[in-house]
N, C-alpha and C positions, 0 to 999 in steps of 0.2 A: 746880725742875721744868723751867724753861727750859734749864738746863744739861744735864739728862738727855735732853731731847728733841733738843737739838743733837747730842749724842753718838750717839744712835740714827741720826739722818740721816747723820752722818759714816760710820758703819759701813755703812749701806745704800748710800751713794754709792761706797764702796770695793768692795763685793762684787756690786753690781748688774751691772756689765759682765761679770763672770765668769759670773754666772748666765745672762745673756742669750746669751753665747757658747755655754754648754752647751746651752741650749734650741735654738739655731740648729744646732748639731752634731747633736742628736737629730732635729731636723726633716729635715736633709739626709739622714741615714741612713735615715729612714722613707721619704722620697721615692725614694731609690735602690733600696731593697728592694721597694717596691711599684710601681715603674715597669714598664710593659709590656715584655716581652722582645722583642728583634728577631726577626722571622720568619726561620726557617731556610730556606735555599735549597732548593727542591724537588729531590728526588733524581731523576735521569734514569732512566727506566724502560728496562731492557734490551729491545732489539727481539727479539721471539720469532721463531723460525724457522717462520713460518706464512705460507701464501700470501695475498697481498693482492688478487689477481684471478685469474680463470679464463677460459679460452677453449676453444671446441670447434670441431673441423674447421677449423683455422686454417692460415695460410701466412705465414711471415716471410721476407722477401727482403732481402738486403744488396747494395749496389752500391758500386763504387769511385768515385774522384773524377771519372772520365770518364763515369760512368753505366753502365758495364758490369756486368751481373749477375754477382756473385761466388758467391752461394750462396742456397739456398732451403731452409727447414726447415718440414716439415709434420707433422701428427699428429692423432690423434683428440681428445686433450685436452691442455691446457697449464695449468701452474700457475706463477705468478711469485712468487719469494721475495724480499722487499724487503731483508732483512738481508744477503743475499749477492748480490743482483741476478742471480739465476740462473733458468733456465727448466727445468722438469721436464716431459717430454713422454711421453705414452703412445702406443705404436705409432708410433714415430718414423720418418720418411723424410726423407732429405736429399739434395740435389743441389748440386754445386759445379762451377764452370767455371774452369779455369786460364787464364792470360793467352794461352797458345798454343791454347786452344780444347778441351783435353782435358776430358772429363766424368768426374766421380767420383760414384758413387751410394752411399748408406749406408742401412741399415735396422736396427732393433732393437726389442725389446719395450718398452724404456724408454731415454730419453736425458736427460742432464743437460748443459745448454748455458749458456754465458755470454750476455750480452745481445745481442751481435751475431753469435752462432753461429760465431765464429772458433775456438772450442775446444769440442769436444763429446765427452762420454763416453757410450758405448753399452753397454747392459747387456741380457743375455739374447738369444741367437740373433743376435748382432751380425755384420753382413756389410758390408764395404766393397769396392766394385768400381770399378776404374779401367778404363774401356772401352778397347778397341783404338783406337790413334791413329796417324795418318799424319803424321809430322813433315815439315816443309817441307824439300825438297832430299834427302829420304831415300827410296830405292826400296823399303825394307822397312818395314812398319808396326810400331809398338811393340805387342807382344802384350797381350792382356787380362790384368789382374792382379786377383786377388780374395783378400781376407783374411776368415777366419771364426773366431769364438771366442765365448765367453760374455762377454768384456769387451774392448772396443777403445777406445783414446783417440785422437781424431782432431783434427788442426789443418788444416782444409781450405785456408786461404789459404797455409799454409807447406808443404802437400802432405806431411804427416807422419802416420804411423800407428804407435801404440805400444801394447804390452800387457804386463802382468806375469803373464798367465795363458796357458794353452795356445792356440796359434794354428795354423790350417792356411792355407798360402799356395799358391795355384795361379797359375802364370804361363805362359800358353799351355798346352802339353801337360805341363809340368813341375809337380811337386807337392812341397811341403816342409811339415814339421810341427816344432814346437818348443814348449818350456815358456814362453818369453817372446820378445818380438820388438821391434825398433825399426827402422822403415823411414823413410828420408828421401829423397824423390824429387829434391829440390833438389841434394843432393850425390851422388845415385845410390848410396846405401849401404843395405845390409840387414844387420842384426845379429840372428841368431836364437841363443837360448841354451837350455841345458838338454838334454833328450833330443831332439836334432835328428836328423831323418831326411829323406831326399830321394829322389825318383824322377825321373830325367831320361829323357825319351822322345826317341829319336833322330829326326832329321829324316827325312821320307819320301824314299825313293829317287828319284833323278831319272829322268825318262821316258827310255825307250830312244830312240836316234837312229833316224830313218827311213833305211832303206837305199834308194838310188835308182840 
């Protein structure tokens, strides 16, 4: 009897560590399977193209580093879109002043502008007018210039006007039309494309001399 009991304990002592290791492995597997999963990082929500604030009967002015007024943008209503940092203006009016003091005016049914109004797109009955200007040291003034179209793209600080749609340009008594246009006052260049037509009015005849 004693011999039999001794043999049983010998067998148990041999297989007990193996059984314990098996139980430990099963317990580890159960813990891993039932452990809470790590939280997934929240997905960033795409910013919708929706206005984040509105304004009515507003005026936005921009100044250069010396405090000189560069431009002013006015309108009946304004919507700001955060995703593009742009302003949408109804019944837009704009005024800009060049360094030499020349005034440019612009109006349109609607305007789309960047935050500082340095780039403005005009839609519907768009008109940009550069007023007559007397240059320093020049006896003859620079004539009034006006652009008209259903779409005009304006860079006030760079003194540029561009359009990919039909435009009518008047400069003093002269008139030009074209299917597209690019005007750069800094380089004094005008490029009209498409069905371009022009009417040049001759200068008025000089007054007759007095006979004495």
